[in-house]
PDB file of N, H, CA, C and O in Angstrom:
ATOM      1  N   MET A   1       0.970   6.965  -1.485  1.00  0.00           N
ATOM      2  CA  MET A   1       1.491   6.123   0.066  1.00  0.00           C
ATOM      3  C   MET A   1       1.048   7.681   1.380  1.00  0.00           C
ATOM      4  O   MET A   1       1.654   8.751   1.445  1.00  0.00           O
ATOM      5  N   PRO A   2      -0.054   7.275   2.158  1.00  0.00           N
ATOM      6  CA  PRO A   2      -0.111   8.737   3.118  1.00  0.00           C
ATOM      7  C   PRO A   2       1.604   8.974   3.507  1.00  0.00           C
ATOM      8  O   PRO A   2       2.648   8.431   3.145  1.00  0.00           O
ATOM      9  N   ARG A   3       1.273   9.999   4.365  1.00  0.00           N
ATOM     10  H   ARG A   3       0.425  10.440   4.659  1.00  0.00           H
ATOM     11  CA  ARG A   3       2.912  10.530   4.262  1.00  0.00           C
ATOM     12  C   ARG A   3       3.432   9.518   5.629  1.00  0.00           C
ATOM     13  O   ARG A   3       4.475   8.869   5.715  1.00  0.00           O
ATOM     14  N   LYS A   4       2.349   9.642   6.598  1.00  0.00           N
ATOM     15  H   LYS A   4       1.502  10.169   6.529  1.00  0.00           H
ATOM     16  CA  LYS A   4       2.504   9.177   8.402  1.00  0.00           C
ATOM     17  C   LYS A   4       2.474   7.370   7.769  1.00  0.00           C
ATOM     18  O   LYS A   4       2.717   6.561   8.664  1.00  0.00           O
ATOM     19  N   ALA A   5       2.283   6.932   6.770  1.00  0.00           N
ATOM     20  H   ALA A   5       2.085   7.590   6.043  1.00  0.00           H
ATOM     21  CA  ALA A   5       2.166   5.734   6.442  1.00  0.00           C
ATOM     22  C   ALA A   5       3.661   5.752   5.563  1.00  0.00           C
ATOM     23  O   ALA A   5       4.363   6.610   6.097  1.00  0.00           O
ATOM     24  N   ALA A   6       3.867   5.570   5.237  1.00  0.00           N
ATOM     25  H   ALA A   6       3.297   4.873   4.803  1.00  0.00           H
ATOM     26  CA  ALA A   6       5.539   5.856   4.416  1.00  0.00           C
ATOM     27  C   ALA A   6       6.326   6.766   5.616  1.00  0.00           C
ATOM     28  O   ALA A   6       7.455   6.338   5.858  1.00  0.00           O
ATOM     29  N   ARG A   7       5.927   7.902   6.372  1.00  0.00           N
ATOM     30  H   ARG A   7       5.010   8.249   6.176  1.00  0.00           H
ATOM     31  CA  ARG A   7       7.566   8.031   7.638  1.00  0.00           C
ATOM     32  C   ARG A   7       6.921   6.429   8.697  1.00  0.00           C
ATOM     33  O   ARG A   7       7.641   5.645   9.316  1.00  0.00           O
ATOM     34  N   ASP A   8       5.565   6.398   8.589  1.00  0.00           N
ATOM     35  H   ASP A   8       4.980   7.035   8.087  1.00  0.00           H
ATOM     36  CA  ASP A   8       6.453   4.841  10.141  1.00  0.00           C
ATOM     37  C   ASP A   8       6.577   3.858   9.289  1.00  0.00           C
ATOM     38  O   ASP A   8       6.960   2.846   9.876  1.00  0.00           O
ATOM     39  N   VAL A   9       6.426   3.702   8.172  1.00  0.00           N
ATOM     40  H   VAL A   9       6.115   4.525   7.695  1.00  0.00           H
ATOM     41  CA  VAL A   9       7.023   1.926   7.168  1.00  0.00           C
ATOM     42  C   VAL A   9       7.687   2.309   6.281  1.00  0.00           C
ATOM     43  O   VAL A   9       7.233   1.943   5.197  1.00  0.00           O
ATOM     44  N   PRO A  10       8.817   3.049   6.195  1.00  0.00           N
ATOM     45  CA  PRO A  10       9.414   3.759   5.016  1.00  0.00           C
ATOM     46  C   PRO A  10       9.872   2.401   3.724  1.00  0.00           C
ATOM     47  O   PRO A  10      10.678   2.347   2.795  1.00  0.00           O
ATOM     48  N   ALA A  11       9.313   1.884   4.049  1.00  0.00           N
ATOM     49  H   ALA A  11       8.658   1.928   4.804  1.00  0.00           H
ATOM     50  CA  ALA A  11       9.275   0.131   2.323  1.00  0.00           C
ATOM     51  C   ALA A  11       8.220   0.661   2.172  1.00  0.00           C
ATOM     52  O   ALA A  11       8.819   1.034   1.164  1.00  0.00           O
ATOM     53  N   VAL A  12       7.042   1.179   2.122  1.00  0.00           N
ATOM     54  H   VAL A  12       6.555   0.876   2.941  1.00  0.00           H
ATOM     55  CA  VAL A  12       6.018   1.470   1.911  1.00  0.00           C
ATOM     56  C   VAL A  12       6.139   2.788   0.998  1.00  0.00           C
ATOM     57  O   VAL A  12       5.194   3.380   0.477  1.00  0.00           O
ATOM     58  N   SER A  13       6.901   2.975   0.950  1.00  0.00           N
ATOM     59  H   SER A  13       7.669   2.494   1.373  1.00  0.00           H
ATOM     60  CA  SER A  13       7.005   4.850   0.217  1.00  0.00           C
ATOM     61  C   SER A  13       7.097   4.383  -1.153  1.00  0.00           C
ATOM     62  O   SER A  13       6.312   5.088  -1.787  1.00  0.00           O
ATOM     63  N   PRO A  14       7.487   3.805  -1.696  1.00  0.00           N
ATOM     64  CA  PRO A  14       7.305   4.305  -3.500  1.00  0.00           C
ATOM     65  C   PRO A  14       5.964   3.247  -3.962  1.00  0.00           C
ATOM     66  O   PRO A  14       5.923   2.885  -5.138  1.00  0.00           O
ATOM     67  N   TYR A  15       5.229   2.925  -3.302  1.00  0.00           N
ATOM     68  H   TYR A  15       5.262   3.219  -2.346  1.00  0.00           H
ATOM     69  CA  TYR A  15       4.082   1.832  -4.280  1.00  0.00           C
ATOM     70  C   TYR A  15       2.867   2.702  -3.212  1.00  0.00           C
ATOM     71  O   TYR A  15       2.898   3.292  -2.132  1.00  0.00           O
ATOM     72  N   ARG A  16       1.610   2.282  -4.496  1.00  0.00           N
ATOM     73  H   ARG A  16       1.584   1.803  -5.373  1.00  0.00           H
ATOM     74  CA  ARG A  16       0.743   3.313  -4.555  1.00  0.00           C
ATOM     75  C   ARG A  16      -0.152   2.149  -3.753  1.00  0.00           C
ATOM     76  O   ARG A  16       0.293   1.008  -3.634  1.00  0.00           O
ATOM     77  N   TYR A  17      -1.489   2.549  -3.197  1.00  0.00           N
ATOM     78  H   TYR A  17      -1.851   3.476  -3.293  1.00  0.00           H
ATOM     79  CA  TYR A  17      -2.332   1.826  -2.537  1.00  0.00           C
ATOM     80  C   TYR A  17      -3.960   2.287  -3.037  1.00  0.00           C
ATOM     81  O   TYR A  17      -4.280   3.264  -3.713  1.00  0.00           O
ATOM     82  N   ALA A  18      -4.853   1.197  -2.437  1.00  0.00           N
ATOM     83  H   ALA A  18      -4.593   0.403  -1.887  1.00  0.00           H
ATOM     84  CA  ALA A  18      -6.191   1.141  -2.661  1.00  0.00           C
ATOM     85  C   ALA A  18      -6.939   0.467  -1.178  1.00  0.00           C
ATOM     86  O   ALA A  18      -6.467  -0.334  -0.372  1.00  0.00           O
ATOM     87  N   MET A  19      -8.246   1.134  -1.204  1.00  0.00           N
ATOM     88  H   MET A  19      -8.630   1.786  -1.859  1.00  0.00           H
ATOM     89  CA  MET A  19      -8.599   0.507   0.028  1.00  0.00           C
ATOM     90  C   MET A  19      -9.656   0.249  -0.586  1.00  0.00           C
ATOM     91  O   MET A  19     -10.311   0.889  -1.408  1.00  0.00           O
ATOM     92  N   THR A  20      -9.871  -1.538   0.247  1.00  0.00           N
ATOM     93  H   THR A  20      -9.338  -2.058   0.915  1.00  0.00           H
ATOM     94  CA  THR A  20     -11.425  -1.634   0.062  1.00  0.00           C
ATOM     95  C   THR A  20     -12.248  -2.052   1.457  1.00  0.00           C
ATOM     96  O   THR A  20     -12.023  -1.457   2.511  1.00  0.00           O
ATOM     97  N   GLN A  21     -12.818  -2.683   1.399  1.00  0.00           N
ATOM     98  H   GLN A  21     -13.002  -3.166   0.543  1.00  0.00           H
ATOM     99  CA  GLN A  21     -14.347  -2.840   2.557  1.00  0.00           C
ATOM    100  C   GLN A  21     -13.132  -3.078   3.786  1.00  0.00           C
ATOM    101  O   GLN A  21     -13.187  -2.348   4.776  1.00  0.00           O
ATOM    102  N   ASP A  22     -12.250  -3.922   3.701  1.00  0.00           N
ATOM    103  H   ASP A  22     -12.206  -4.515   2.897  1.00  0.00           H
ATOM    104  CA  ASP A  22     -11.451  -4.773   5.150  1.00  0.00           C
ATOM    105  C   ASP A  22     -10.162  -4.892   4.136  1.00  0.00           C
ATOM    106  O   ASP A  22      -9.939  -6.103   4.144  1.00  0.00           O
ATOM    107  N   LYS A  23      -9.238  -4.307   3.305  1.00  0.00           N
ATOM    108  H   LYS A  23      -9.418  -3.324   3.298  1.00  0.00           H
ATOM    109  CA  LYS A  23      -7.951  -4.658   2.621  1.00  0.00           C
ATOM    110  C   LYS A  23      -7.665  -3.435   2.710  1.00  0.00           C
ATOM    111  O   LYS A  23      -8.375  -2.435   2.820  1.00  0.00           O
ATOM    112  N   LEU A  24      -6.157  -3.638   2.634  1.00  0.00           N
ATOM    113  H   LEU A  24      -5.580  -4.450   2.545  1.00  0.00           H
ATOM    114  CA  LEU A  24      -5.083  -2.097   2.337  1.00  0.00           C
ATOM    115  C   LEU A  24      -4.250  -2.855   0.947  1.00  0.00           C
ATOM    116  O   LEU A  24      -3.153  -3.312   1.266  1.00  0.00           O
ATOM    117  N   LEU A  25      -4.639  -3.044  -0.564  1.00  0.00           N
ATOM    118  H   LEU A  25      -5.531  -2.672  -0.823  1.00  0.00           H
ATOM    119  CA  LEU A  25      -3.936  -3.571  -1.299  1.00  0.00           C
ATOM    120  C   LEU A  25      -2.767  -2.156  -1.434  1.00  0.00           C
ATOM    121  O   LEU A  25      -2.957  -0.996  -1.068  1.00  0.00           O
ATOM    122  N   LEU A  26      -1.599  -2.733  -2.060  1.00  0.00           N
ATOM    123  H   LEU A  26      -1.445  -3.675  -2.357  1.00  0.00           H
ATOM    124  CA  LEU A  26      -0.784  -2.041  -2.388  1.00  0.00           C
ATOM    125  C   LEU A  26      -0.087  -2.710  -3.670  1.00  0.00           C
ATOM    126  O   LEU A  26       0.395  -3.827  -3.860  1.00  0.00           O
ATOM    127  N   VAL A  27      -0.264  -1.336  -4.633  1.00  0.00           N
ATOM    128  H   VAL A  27      -0.657  -0.429  -4.478  1.00  0.00           H
ATOM    129  CA  VAL A  27       0.943  -1.210  -5.982  1.00  0.00           C
ATOM    130  C   VAL A  27       1.958  -0.828  -6.069  1.00  0.00           C
ATOM    131  O   VAL A  27       2.647   0.106  -5.659  1.00  0.00           O
ATOM    132  N   ASN A  28       2.071  -2.323  -7.148  1.00  0.00           N
ATOM    133  H   ASN A  28       1.511  -3.082  -7.481  1.00  0.00           H
ATOM    134  CA  ASN A  28       3.127  -1.128  -7.401  1.00  0.00           C
ATOM    135  C   ASN A  28       3.650  -0.374  -8.622  1.00  0.00           C
ATOM    136  O   ASN A  28       3.611  -1.037  -9.659  1.00  0.00           O
ATOM    137  N   PRO A  29       4.095   0.775  -8.718  1.00  0.00           N
ATOM    138  CA  PRO A  29       3.391   1.629  -9.856  1.00  0.00           C
ATOM    139  C   PRO A  29       4.848   1.123 -11.045  1.00  0.00           C
ATOM    140  O   PRO A  29       5.086   1.811 -12.037  1.00  0.00           O
ATOM    141  N   SER A  30       5.523   0.090 -10.771  1.00  0.00           N
ATOM    142  H   SER A  30       5.329  -0.469  -9.965  1.00  0.00           H
ATOM    143  CA  SER A  30       5.671  -0.059 -12.403  1.00  0.00           C
ATOM    144  C   SER A  30       4.921  -0.730 -13.212  1.00  0.00           C
ATOM    145  O   SER A  30       4.914  -0.686 -14.443  1.00  0.00           O
ATOM    146  N   ASP A  31       4.508  -1.137 -12.755  1.00  0.00           N
ATOM    147  H   ASP A  31       4.513  -1.173 -11.756  1.00  0.00           H
ATOM    148  CA  ASP A  31       3.283  -2.636 -13.808  1.00  0.00           C
ATOM    149  C   ASP A  31       2.015  -2.511 -13.339  1.00  0.00           C
ATOM    150  O   ASP A  31       1.028  -2.949 -13.930  1.00  0.00           O
ATOM    151  N   ASN A  32       1.990  -1.647 -11.790  1.00  0.00           N
ATOM    152  H   ASN A  32       2.792  -1.291 -11.310  1.00  0.00           H
ATOM    153  CA  ASN A  32       0.234  -1.469 -11.886  1.00  0.00           C
ATOM    154  C   ASN A  32      -0.324  -2.907 -11.049  1.00  0.00           C
ATOM    155  O   ASN A  32      -1.511  -3.189 -10.885  1.00  0.00           O
ATOM    156  N   ARG A  33       0.885  -3.741 -10.564  1.00  0.00           N
ATOM    157  H   ARG A  33       1.849  -3.512 -10.697  1.00  0.00           H
ATOM    158  CA  ARG A  33       0.136  -5.468 -10.162  1.00  0.00           C
ATOM    159  C   ARG A  33       0.117  -4.712  -8.589  1.00  0.00           C
ATOM    160  O   ARG A  33       0.743  -3.738  -8.169  1.00  0.00           O
ATOM    161  N   ILE A  34      -1.149  -5.851  -7.766  1.00  0.00           N
ATOM    162  H   ILE A  34      -1.657  -6.642  -8.108  1.00  0.00           H
ATOM    163  CA  ILE A  34      -0.815  -5.950  -6.685  1.00  0.00           C
ATOM    164  C   ILE A  34       0.216  -6.562  -5.651  1.00  0.00           C
ATOM    165  O   ILE A  34       0.283  -7.781  -5.493  1.00  0.00           O
ATOM    166  N   ALA A  35       0.996  -5.702  -4.969  1.00  0.00           N
ATOM    167  H   ALA A  35       0.942  -4.712  -5.097  1.00  0.00           H
ATOM    168  CA  ALA A  35       2.166  -6.188  -4.760  1.00  0.00           C
ATOM    169  C   ALA A  35       1.579  -6.959  -3.291  1.00  0.00           C
ATOM    170  O   ALA A  35       2.424  -7.817  -3.035  1.00  0.00           O
ATOM    171  N   ASN A  36       0.653  -6.994  -2.395  1.00  0.00           N
ATOM    172  H   ASN A  36      -0.033  -6.297  -2.603  1.00  0.00           H
ATOM    173  CA  ASN A  36       0.711  -6.678  -1.397  1.00  0.00           C
ATOM    174  C   ASN A  36      -0.982  -6.175  -0.792  1.00  0.00           C
ATOM    175  O   ASN A  36      -1.501  -5.071  -0.963  1.00  0.00           O
ATOM    176  N   VAL A  37      -1.609  -7.440  -0.024  1.00  0.00           N
ATOM    177  H   VAL A  37      -1.187  -8.336   0.115  1.00  0.00           H
ATOM    178  CA  VAL A  37      -2.584  -7.515   0.304  1.00  0.00           C
ATOM    179  C   VAL A  37      -2.803  -7.340   1.889  1.00  0.00           C
ATOM    180  O   VAL A  37      -2.725  -8.388   2.531  1.00  0.00           O
ATOM    181  N   LEU A  38      -3.160  -5.735   2.864  1.00  0.00           N
ATOM    182  H   LEU A  38      -3.222  -4.884   2.342  1.00  0.00           H
ATOM    183  CA  LEU A  38      -3.135  -6.586   3.898  1.00  0.00           C
ATOM    184  C   LEU A  38      -4.245  -6.154   4.503  1.00  0.00           C
ATOM    185  O   LEU A  38      -4.754  -5.050   4.310  1.00  0.00           O
ATOM    186  N   SER A  39      -4.853  -7.428   5.617  1.00  0.00           N
ATOM    187  H   SER A  39      -4.440  -8.325   5.773  1.00  0.00           H
ATOM    188  CA  SER A  39      -6.303  -7.207   5.951  1.00  0.00           C
ATOM    189  C   SER A  39      -6.382  -6.256   7.702  1.00  0.00           C
ATOM    190  O   SER A  39      -5.425  -5.650   8.184  1.00  0.00           O
ATOM    191  N   LYS A  40      -7.380  -6.347   8.167  1.00  0.00           N
ATOM    192  H   LYS A  40      -8.157  -6.840   7.776  1.00  0.00           H
ATOM    193  CA  LYS A  40      -7.450  -5.002   9.106  1.00  0.00           C
ATOM    194  C   LYS A  40      -7.138  -6.598  10.185  1.00  0.00           C
ATOM    195  O   LYS A  40      -7.354  -7.780   9.918  1.00  0.00           O
ATOM    196  N   PRO A  41      -6.652  -6.045  11.226  1.00  0.00           N
ATOM    197  CA  PRO A  41      -6.661  -7.006  12.428  1.00  0.00           C
ATOM    198  C   PRO A  41      -7.417  -7.621  12.950  1.00  0.00           C
ATOM    199  O   PRO A  41      -7.092  -8.307  13.919  1.00  0.00           O
TER     200      PRO A  41
END
């Protein structure tokens, strides 16, 4: 996770992430499953 995002929202620091054109995917590193999908506002 980018340092600024982990600093601003500490709960996301253990997750990996992937970006698509309009979504941010939070990926659980223990099982490589998508934990959450965030859309651009």
